[in-house]
All heavy atoms as TSV, in Angstrom:
chain	resi	resn	atom	element	x	y	z
A	1	MET	N	N	-2.538	20.310	-76.309
A	1	MET	CA	C	-2.588	18.863	-76.373
A	1	MET	C	C	-3.625	18.482	-77.418
A	1	MET	O	O	-4.705	19.017	-77.453
A	1	MET	CB	C	-2.972	18.310	-75.023
A	1	MET	CG	C	-2.038	17.320	-74.504
A	1	MET	SD	S	-2.613	16.525	-72.987
A	1	MET	CE	C	-2.370	17.822	-71.788
A	2	THR	N	N	-3.307	17.494	-78.244
A	2	THR	CA	C	-4.264	17.065	-79.258
A	2	THR	C	C	-5.088	15.871	-78.852
A	2	THR	O	O	-6.103	15.616	-79.488
A	2	THR	CB	C	-3.495	16.742	-80.576
A	2	THR	OG1	O	-2.561	15.708	-80.297
A	2	THR	CG2	C	-2.785	17.978	-81.110
A	3	SER	N	N	-4.661	15.117	-77.885
A	3	SER	CA	C	-5.429	13.959	-77.430
A	3	SER	C	C	-5.469	13.925	-75.892
A	3	SER	O	O	-4.540	14.387	-75.250
A	3	SER	CB	C	-4.827	12.657	-77.974
A	3	SER	OG	O	-3.544	12.471	-77.472
A	4	PRO	N	N	-6.560	13.364	-75.334
A	4	PRO	CA	C	-6.621	13.304	-73.864
A	4	PRO	C	C	-5.671	12.260	-73.320
A	4	PRO	O	O	-5.363	11.271	-73.977
A	4	PRO	CB	C	-8.096	12.895	-73.625
A	4	PRO	CG	C	-8.492	12.176	-74.851
A	4	PRO	CD	C	-7.724	12.818	-75.983
A	5	HIS	N	N	-5.213	12.496	-72.103
A	5	HIS	CA	C	-4.315	11.570	-71.418
A	5	HIS	C	C	-4.859	11.290	-70.035
A	5	HIS	O	O	-5.380	12.172	-69.392
A	5	HIS	CB	C	-2.917	12.151	-71.292
A	5	HIS	CG	C	-2.229	12.340	-72.569
A	5	HIS	ND1	N	-1.623	11.332	-73.277
A	5	HIS	CD2	C	-2.084	13.444	-73.342
A	5	HIS	CE1	C	-1.110	11.807	-74.380
A	5	HIS	NE2	N	-1.399	13.092	-74.462
A	6	THR	N	N	-4.673	10.048	-69.594
A	6	THR	CA	C	-4.998	9.688	-68.211
A	6	THR	C	C	-3.671	9.509	-67.484
A	6	THR	O	O	-2.772	8.832	-67.995
A	6	THR	CB	C	-5.816	8.373	-68.175
A	6	THR	OG1	O	-7.010	8.566	-68.904
A	6	THR	CG2	C	-6.130	8.011	-66.746
A	7	ILE	N	N	-3.558	10.080	-66.322
A	7	ILE	CA	C	-2.338	9.989	-65.528
A	7	ILE	C	C	-2.574	9.004	-64.407
A	7	ILE	O	O	-3.548	9.144	-63.643
A	7	ILE	CB	C	-1.952	11.362	-64.959
A	7	ILE	CG1	C	-1.740	12.364	-66.128
A	7	ILE	CG2	C	-0.707	11.282	-64.085
A	7	ILE	CD1	C	-1.671	13.784	-65.675
A	8	ALA	N	N	-1.660	8.010	-64.273
A	8	ALA	CA	C	-1.751	7.053	-63.173
A	8	ALA	C	C	-0.842	7.521	-62.040
A	8	ALA	O	O	0.328	7.810	-62.270
A	8	ALA	CB	C	-1.363	5.665	-63.654
A	9	VAL	N	N	-1.368	7.622	-60.855
A	9	VAL	CA	C	-0.562	7.948	-59.671
A	9	VAL	C	C	-0.520	6.699	-58.810
A	9	VAL	O	O	-1.534	6.254	-58.329
A	9	VAL	CB	C	-1.161	9.154	-58.879
A	9	VAL	CG1	C	-0.350	9.423	-57.645
A	9	VAL	CG2	C	-1.225	10.374	-59.764
A	10	LEU	N	N	0.661	6.153	-58.658
A	10	LEU	CA	C	0.849	4.931	-57.896
A	10	LEU	C	C	1.424	5.278	-56.539
A	10	LEU	O	O	2.523	5.808	-56.427
A	10	LEU	CB	C	1.799	3.975	-58.641
A	10	LEU	CG	C	1.403	3.671	-60.079
A	10	LEU	CD1	C	2.414	2.750	-60.708
A	10	LEU	CD2	C	0.034	3.099	-60.169
A	11	GLY	N	N	0.608	5.028	-55.522
A	11	GLY	CA	C	0.995	5.390	-54.152
A	11	GLY	C	C	0.300	6.670	-53.755
A	11	GLY	O	O	0.584	7.734	-54.268
A	12	LEU	N	N	-0.686	6.562	-52.877
A	12	LEU	CA	C	-1.466	7.722	-52.474
A	12	LEU	C	C	-1.232	8.082	-51.012
A	12	LEU	O	O	-2.134	8.346	-50.250
A	12	LEU	CB	C	-2.955	7.476	-52.735
A	12	LEU	CG	C	-3.325	7.403	-54.201
A	12	LEU	CD1	C	-4.778	6.968	-54.367
A	12	LEU	CD2	C	-3.047	8.707	-54.927
A	13	GLY	N	N	0.034	8.129	-50.675
A	13	GLY	CA	C	0.431	8.630	-49.369
A	13	GLY	C	C	0.266	10.139	-49.379
A	13	GLY	O	O	-0.428	10.705	-50.192
A	14	ARG	N	N	0.963	10.786	-48.518
A	14	ARG	CA	C	0.825	12.254	-48.385
A	14	ARG	C	C	1.191	12.961	-49.696
A	14	ARG	O	O	0.438	13.811	-50.164
A	14	ARG	CB	C	1.744	12.737	-47.273
A	14	ARG	CG	C	1.711	14.198	-47.030
A	14	ARG	CD	C	2.751	14.589	-46.018
A	14	ARG	NE	N	2.092	14.937	-44.788
A	14	ARG	CZ	C	2.726	15.138	-43.657
A	14	ARG	NH1	N	4.018	14.901	-43.579
A	14	ARG	NH2	N	2.089	15.491	-42.584
A	15	MET	N	N	2.291	12.629	-50.311
A	15	MET	CA	C	2.722	13.307	-51.533
A	15	MET	C	C	1.890	12.864	-52.737
A	15	MET	O	O	1.493	13.671	-53.586
A	15	MET	CB	C	4.199	13.045	-51.795
A	15	MET	CG	C	4.720	13.879	-52.959
A	15	MET	SD	S	6.519	13.827	-53.105
A	15	MET	CE	C	6.755	12.234	-53.815
A	16	GLY	N	N	1.653	11.543	-52.872
A	16	GLY	CA	C	0.873	11.034	-54.003
A	16	GLY	C	C	-0.526	11.557	-54.066
A	16	GLY	O	O	-1.057	11.951	-55.109
A	17	ASP	N	N	-1.178	11.640	-52.881
A	17	ASP	CA	C	-2.541	12.151	-52.827
A	17	ASP	C	C	-2.570	13.633	-53.182
A	17	ASP	O	O	-3.443	14.102	-53.925
A	17	ASP	CB	C	-3.122	11.927	-51.427
A	17	ASP	CG	C	-4.603	12.321	-51.371
A	17	ASP	OD1	O	-5.360	12.006	-52.302
A	17	ASP	OD2	O	-4.979	12.964	-50.366
A	18	ALA	N	N	-1.614	14.379	-52.672
A	18	ALA	CA	C	-1.552	15.818	-53.004
A	18	ALA	C	C	-1.332	16.031	-54.513
A	18	ALA	O	O	-1.973	16.878	-55.106
A	18	ALA	CB	C	-0.421	16.494	-52.190
A	19	SER	N	N	-0.435	15.231	-55.109
A	19	SER	CA	C	-0.197	15.337	-56.541
A	19	SER	C	C	-1.412	14.973	-57.330
A	19	SER	O	O	-1.766	15.687	-58.298
A	19	SER	CB	C	0.975	14.430	-56.923
A	19	SER	OG	O	2.161	14.818	-56.293
A	20	ALA	N	N	-2.061	13.887	-56.995
A	20	ALA	CA	C	-3.228	13.424	-57.731
A	20	ALA	C	C	-4.381	14.441	-57.604
A	20	ALA	O	O	-5.042	14.775	-58.600
A	20	ALA	CB	C	-3.690	12.086	-57.189
A	21	THR	N	N	-4.572	14.997	-56.414
A	21	THR	CA	C	-5.617	15.971	-56.187
A	21	THR	C	C	-5.345	17.226	-56.999
A	21	THR	O	O	-6.223	17.813	-57.624
A	21	THR	CB	C	-5.722	16.330	-54.691
A	21	THR	OG1	O	-6.046	15.124	-53.982
A	21	THR	CG2	C	-6.768	17.364	-54.434
A	22	ARG	N	N	-4.102	17.673	-57.034
A	22	ARG	CA	C	-3.728	18.864	-57.765
A	22	ARG	C	C	-3.944	18.674	-59.274
A	22	ARG	O	O	-4.482	19.553	-59.965
A	22	ARG	CB	C	-2.269	19.223	-57.489
A	22	ARG	CG	C	-1.698	20.368	-58.239
A	22	ARG	CD	C	-2.149	21.673	-57.689
A	22	ARG	NE	N	-1.528	22.725	-58.451
A	22	ARG	CZ	C	-1.449	23.946	-58.027
A	22	ARG	NH1	N	-1.961	24.279	-56.877
A	22	ARG	NH2	N	-0.876	24.853	-58.754
A	23	LEU	N	N	-3.527	17.536	-59.780
A	23	LEU	CA	C	-3.706	17.230	-61.220
A	23	LEU	C	C	-5.195	17.199	-61.585
A	23	LEU	O	O	-5.629	17.758	-62.583
A	23	LEU	CB	C	-3.037	15.920	-61.586
A	23	LEU	CG	C	-1.506	15.963	-61.623
A	23	LEU	CD1	C	-0.965	14.526	-61.624
A	23	LEU	CD2	C	-1.017	16.720	-62.811
A	24	ALA	N	N	-5.996	16.566	-60.718
A	24	ALA	CA	C	-7.434	16.453	-60.969
A	24	ALA	C	C	-8.084	17.841	-60.930
A	24	ALA	O	O	-8.969	18.155	-61.735
A	24	ALA	CB	C	-8.094	15.526	-59.951
A	25	SER	N	N	-7.620	18.691	-60.033
A	25	SER	CA	C	-8.202	20.058	-59.924
A	25	SER	C	C	-7.866	20.901	-61.153
A	25	SER	O	O	-8.563	21.889	-61.426
A	25	SER	CB	C	-7.711	20.764	-58.654
A	25	SER	OG	O	-6.386	21.172	-58.777
A	26	LYS	N	N	-6.830	20.525	-61.889
A	26	LYS	CA	C	-6.442	21.236	-63.100
A	26	LYS	C	C	-7.113	20.633	-64.342
A	26	LYS	O	O	-6.762	20.959	-65.471
A	26	LYS	CB	C	-4.925	21.219	-63.283
A	26	LYS	CG	C	-4.184	21.935	-62.188
A	26	LYS	CD	C	-4.510	23.418	-62.208
A	26	LYS	CE	C	-3.727	24.139	-61.156
A	26	LYS	NZ	N	-4.047	25.549	-61.082
A	27	GLY	N	N	-8.049	19.725	-64.129
A	27	GLY	CA	C	-8.817	19.145	-65.250
A	27	GLY	C	C	-8.211	17.902	-65.879
A	27	GLY	O	O	-8.712	17.431	-66.904
A	28	ARG	N	N	-7.177	17.367	-65.315
A	28	ARG	CA	C	-6.580	16.125	-65.823
A	28	ARG	C	C	-7.383	14.889	-65.404
A	28	ARG	O	O	-7.959	14.894	-64.328
A	28	ARG	CB	C	-5.132	15.963	-65.336
A	28	ARG	CG	C	-4.208	17.072	-65.742
A	28	ARG	CD	C	-4.008	17.060	-67.233
A	28	ARG	NE	N	-2.886	17.924	-67.541
A	28	ARG	CZ	C	-2.106	17.740	-68.567
A	28	ARG	NH1	N	-2.316	16.714	-69.358
A	28	ARG	NH2	N	-1.124	18.524	-68.782
A	29	ASP	N	N	-7.357	13.869	-66.227
A	29	ASP	CA	C	-7.954	12.591	-65.863
A	29	ASP	C	C	-6.898	11.829	-65.070
A	29	ASP	O	O	-5.821	11.567	-65.575
A	29	ASP	CB	C	-8.367	11.788	-67.099
A	29	ASP	CG	C	-9.522	12.394	-67.823
A	29	ASP	OD1	O	-10.419	12.949	-67.156
A	29	ASP	OD2	O	-9.554	12.304	-69.049
A	30	VAL	N	N	-7.207	11.497	-63.821
A	30	VAL	CA	C	-6.243	10.837	-62.954
A	30	VAL	C	C	-6.871	9.570	-62.358
A	30	VAL	O	O	-8.024	9.562	-61.978
A	30	VAL	CB	C	-5.824	11.774	-61.777
A	30	VAL	CG1	C	-4.787	11.119	-60.899
A	30	VAL	CG2	C	-5.310	13.094	-62.321
A	31	ILE	N	N	-6.093	8.491	-62.340
A	31	ILE	CA	C	-6.499	7.263	-61.693
A	31	ILE	C	C	-5.410	6.892	-60.699
A	31	ILE	O	O	-4.226	7.048	-60.968
A	31	ILE	CB	C	-6.756	6.132	-62.707
A	31	ILE	CG1	C	-7.356	4.913	-62.014
A	31	ILE	CG2	C	-5.524	5.771	-63.483
A	31	ILE	CD1	C	-7.985	3.934	-62.942
A	32	GLY	N	N	-5.820	6.458	-59.491
A	32	GLY	CA	C	-4.854	6.190	-58.459
A	32	GLY	C	C	-4.880	4.723	-58.029
A	32	GLY	O	O	-5.861	4.007	-58.213
A	33	SER	N	N	-3.754	4.308	-57.469
A	33	SER	CA	C	-3.634	2.951	-56.906
A	33	SER	C	C	-2.652	3.038	-55.740
A	33	SER	O	O	-1.664	3.763	-55.782
A	33	SER	CB	C	-3.102	1.983	-57.959
A	33	SER	OG	O	-2.950	0.716	-57.388
A	34	THR	N	N	-2.962	2.260	-54.689
A	34	THR	CA	C	-2.092	2.228	-53.527
A	34	THR	C	C	-2.145	0.886	-52.842
A	34	THR	O	O	-3.194	0.229	-52.857
A	34	THR	CB	C	-2.437	3.377	-52.559
A	34	THR	OG1	O	-1.500	3.440	-51.532
A	34	THR	CG2	C	-3.820	3.203	-51.987
A	35	ARG	N	N	-1.049	0.456	-52.289
A	35	ARG	CA	C	-1.007	-0.843	-51.605
A	35	ARG	C	C	-1.768	-0.835	-50.295
A	35	ARG	O	O	-2.330	-1.834	-49.890
A	35	ARG	CB	C	0.464	-1.211	-51.283
A	35	ARG	CG	C	1.265	-1.587	-52.458
A	35	ARG	CD	C	2.633	-2.046	-52.058
A	35	ARG	NE	N	3.258	-1.050	-51.161
A	35	ARG	CZ	C	4.459	-1.180	-50.645
A	35	ARG	NH1	N	5.168	-2.239	-50.875
A	35	ARG	NH2	N	4.948	-0.251	-49.876
A	36	SER	N	N	-1.806	0.294	-49.633
A	36	SER	CA	C	-2.418	0.374	-48.287
A	36	SER	C	C	-3.948	0.313	-48.314
A	36	SER	O	O	-4.529	0.138	-47.263
A	36	SER	CB	C	-1.990	1.672	-47.606
A	36	SER	OG	O	-2.578	2.775	-48.231
A	37	GLY	N	N	-4.559	0.459	-49.477
A	37	GLY	CA	C	-5.995	0.488	-49.548
A	37	GLY	C	C	-6.590	1.840	-49.255
A	37	GLY	O	O	-7.782	2.056	-49.291
A	38	ARG	N	N	-5.711	2.796	-48.998
A	38	ARG	CA	C	-6.133	4.182	-48.762
A	38	ARG	C	C	-6.778	4.743	-50.037
A	38	ARG	O	O	-6.327	4.420	-51.133
A	38	ARG	CB	C	-4.870	4.990	-48.415
A	38	ARG	CG	C	-5.141	6.349	-47.956
A	38	ARG	CD	C	-3.805	6.952	-47.537
A	38	ARG	NE	N	-4.002	8.359	-47.270
A	38	ARG	CZ	C	-3.106	9.132	-46.741
A	38	ARG	NH1	N	-1.936	8.632	-46.442
A	38	ARG	NH2	N	-3.391	10.386	-46.524
A	39	THR	N	N	-7.809	5.544	-49.903
A	39	THR	CA	C	-8.446	6.078	-51.096
A	39	THR	C	C	-8.313	7.586	-51.126
A	39	THR	O	O	-8.118	8.230	-50.087
A	39	THR	CB	C	-9.948	5.723	-51.153
A	39	THR	OG1	O	-10.579	6.248	-50.015
A	39	THR	CG2	C	-10.113	4.228	-51.215
A	40	SER	N	N	-8.443	8.150	-52.299
A	40	SER	CA	C	-8.444	9.586	-52.470
A	40	SER	C	C	-9.800	9.993	-53.001
A	40	SER	O	O	-10.290	9.405	-53.978
A	40	SER	CB	C	-7.370	9.992	-53.480
A	40	SER	OG	O	-7.469	11.366	-53.780
A	41	GLY	N	N	-10.443	10.922	-52.377
A	41	GLY	CA	C	-11.748	11.399	-52.798
A	41	GLY	C	C	-11.704	12.153	-54.104
A	41	GLY	O	O	-12.717	12.349	-54.759
A	42	ALA	N	N	-10.503	12.552	-54.554
A	42	ALA	CA	C	-10.412	13.423	-55.702
A	42	ALA	C	C	-10.226	12.648	-57.024
A	42	ALA	O	O	-10.439	13.201	-58.054
A	42	ALA	CB	C	-9.204	14.362	-55.536
A	43	VAL	N	N	-9.848	11.380	-56.931
A	43	VAL	CA	C	-9.548	10.648	-58.147
A	43	VAL	C	C	-10.226	9.276	-58.181
A	43	VAL	O	O	-10.582	8.707	-57.134
A	43	VAL	CB	C	-8.022	10.446	-58.352
A	43	VAL	CG1	C	-7.302	11.773	-58.436
A	43	VAL	CG2	C	-7.400	9.600	-57.282
A	44	GLU	N	N	-10.350	8.731	-59.378
A	44	GLU	CA	C	-10.838	7.357	-59.558
A	44	GLU	C	C	-9.776	6.400	-59.065
A	44	GLU	O	O	-8.581	6.656	-59.219
A	44	GLU	CB	C	-11.113	7.128	-61.050
A	44	GLU	CG	C	-11.626	5.791	-61.389
A	44	GLU	CD	C	-11.796	5.584	-62.878
A	44	GLU	OE1	O	-11.814	6.596	-63.611
A	44	GLU	OE2	O	-11.912	4.446	-63.293
A	45	MET	N	N	-10.197	5.303	-58.458
A	45	MET	CA	C	-9.249	4.327	-57.906
A	45	MET	C	C	-9.239	3.061	-58.724
A	45	MET	O	O	-10.283	2.644	-59.261
A	45	MET	CB	C	-9.622	3.996	-56.479
A	45	MET	CG	C	-9.519	5.161	-55.499
A	45	MET	SD	S	-7.846	5.792	-55.368
A	45	MET	CE	C	-7.011	4.422	-54.630
A	46	ALA	N	N	-8.076	2.440	-58.859
A	46	ALA	CA	C	-7.925	1.144	-59.509
A	46	ALA	C	C	-7.606	0.098	-58.444
A	46	ALA	O	O	-7.098	0.439	-57.374
A	46	ALA	CB	C	-6.773	1.200	-60.499
A	47	GLU	N	N	-7.932	-1.141	-58.761
A	47	GLU	CA	C	-7.665	-2.251	-57.797
A	47	GLU	C	C	-6.187	-2.460	-57.549
A	47	GLU	O	O	-5.752	-2.776	-56.458
A	47	GLU	CB	C	-8.309	-3.535	-58.291
A	47	GLU	CG	C	-9.810	-3.489	-58.275
A	47	GLU	CD	C	-10.382	-3.488	-56.893
A	47	GLU	OE1	O	-9.837	-4.189	-56.010
A	47	GLU	OE2	O	-11.367	-2.757	-56.664
A	48	ASP	N	N	-5.371	-2.359	-58.643
A	48	ASP	CA	C	-3.931	-2.609	-58.507
A	48	ASP	C	C	-3.180	-1.745	-59.493
A	48	ASP	O	O	-3.778	-1.167	-60.402
A	48	ASP	CB	C	-3.582	-4.081	-58.679
A	48	ASP	CG	C	-4.004	-4.616	-60.049
A	48	ASP	OD1	O	-3.704	-3.979	-61.058
A	48	ASP	OD2	O	-4.618	-5.715	-60.087
A	49	PRO	N	N	-1.857	-1.604	-59.334
A	49	PRO	CA	C	-1.076	-0.741	-60.194
A	49	PRO	C	C	-1.167	-1.090	-61.696
A	49	PRO	O	O	-1.220	-0.211	-62.553
A	49	PRO	CB	C	0.353	-0.890	-59.732
A	49	PRO	CG	C	0.233	-1.401	-58.346
A	49	PRO	CD	C	-1.043	-2.206	-58.285
A	50	GLN	N	N	-1.203	-2.387	-61.999
A	50	GLN	CA	C	-1.298	-2.816	-63.403
A	50	GLN	C	C	-2.614	-2.297	-64.043
A	50	GLN	O	O	-2.605	-1.875	-65.185
A	50	GLN	CB	C	-1.219	-4.314	-63.531
A	50	GLN	CG	C	0.167	-4.836	-63.198
A	50	GLN	CD	C	0.233	-6.349	-63.243
A	50	GLN	OE1	O	-0.772	-7.034	-63.185
A	50	GLN	NE2	N	1.459	-6.850	-63.367
A	51	GLU	N	N	-3.689	-2.363	-63.307
A	51	GLU	CA	C	-4.947	-1.844	-63.812
A	51	GLU	C	C	-4.888	-0.325	-64.041
A	51	GLU	O	O	-5.388	0.182	-65.025
A	51	GLU	CB	C	-6.084	-2.178	-62.820
A	51	GLU	CG	C	-7.427	-1.698	-63.289
A	51	GLU	CD	C	-8.530	-1.910	-62.234
A	51	GLU	OE1	O	-8.359	-2.738	-61.346
A	51	GLU	OE2	O	-9.541	-1.199	-62.346
A	52	ALA	N	N	-4.258	0.372	-63.090
A	52	ALA	CA	C	-4.154	1.828	-63.239
A	52	ALA	C	C	-3.358	2.206	-64.478
A	52	ALA	O	O	-3.772	3.076	-65.211
A	52	ALA	CB	C	-3.479	2.399	-61.985
A	53	VAL	N	N	-2.264	1.532	-64.695
A	53	VAL	CA	C	-1.409	1.840	-65.871
A	53	VAL	C	C	-2.102	1.401	-67.158
A	53	VAL	O	O	-2.001	2.096	-68.180
A	53	VAL	CB	C	-0.034	1.190	-65.728
A	53	VAL	CG1	C	0.803	1.358	-66.972
A	53	VAL	CG2	C	0.673	1.778	-64.515
A	54	ALA	N	N	-2.826	0.314	-67.141
A	54	ALA	CA	C	-3.509	-0.172	-68.331
A	54	ALA	C	C	-4.597	0.769	-68.790
A	54	ALA	O	O	-4.952	0.779	-69.966
A	54	ALA	CB	C	-4.078	-1.568	-68.087
A	55	THR	N	N	-5.151	1.592	-67.895
A	55	THR	CA	C	-6.259	2.490	-68.308
A	55	THR	C	C	-5.750	3.770	-68.907
A	55	THR	O	O	-6.551	4.590	-69.370
A	55	THR	CB	C	-7.150	2.833	-67.082
A	55	THR	OG1	O	-6.345	3.508	-66.105
A	55	THR	CG2	C	-7.803	1.639	-66.494
A	56	GLN	N	N	-4.463	3.989	-68.933
A	56	GLN	CA	C	-3.914	5.208	-69.517
A	56	GLN	C	C	-4.180	5.217	-71.013
A	56	GLN	O	O	-4.066	4.187	-71.663
A	56	GLN	CB	C	-2.409	5.319	-69.291
A	56	GLN	CG	C	-2.042	5.499	-67.847
A	56	GLN	CD	C	-0.590	5.775	-67.724
A	56	GLN	OE1	O	-0.010	6.540	-68.466
A	56	GLN	NE2	N	0.038	5.134	-66.750
A	57	SER	N	N	-4.520	6.364	-71.517
A	57	SER	CA	C	-4.696	6.519	-72.974
A	57	SER	C	C	-3.555	7.349	-73.516
A	57	SER	O	O	-3.059	8.221	-72.872
A	57	SER	CB	C	-6.038	7.136	-73.291
A	57	SER	OG	O	-6.140	8.398	-72.653
A	58	CYS	N	N	-3.131	7.033	-74.706
A	58	CYS	CA	C	-2.033	7.784	-75.330
A	58	CYS	C	C	-2.474	8.557	-76.532
A	58	CYS	O	O	-3.363	8.260	-77.197
A	58	CYS	CB	C	-0.924	6.816	-75.698
A	58	CYS	SG	S	-0.175	6.026	-74.299
């Protein structure tokens, strides 16, 4: 990869949290957002999905 990327994970239920945690453990920059207000200790959280997607770098 020539440039860093941030991955937005929308929905941190059982599968979303596992995916976000796995990506973060592999050294990826991950930001999460969820409607339920649930948080993931492994990733940075955004207030809403639009904010999570807006922070992605290309």
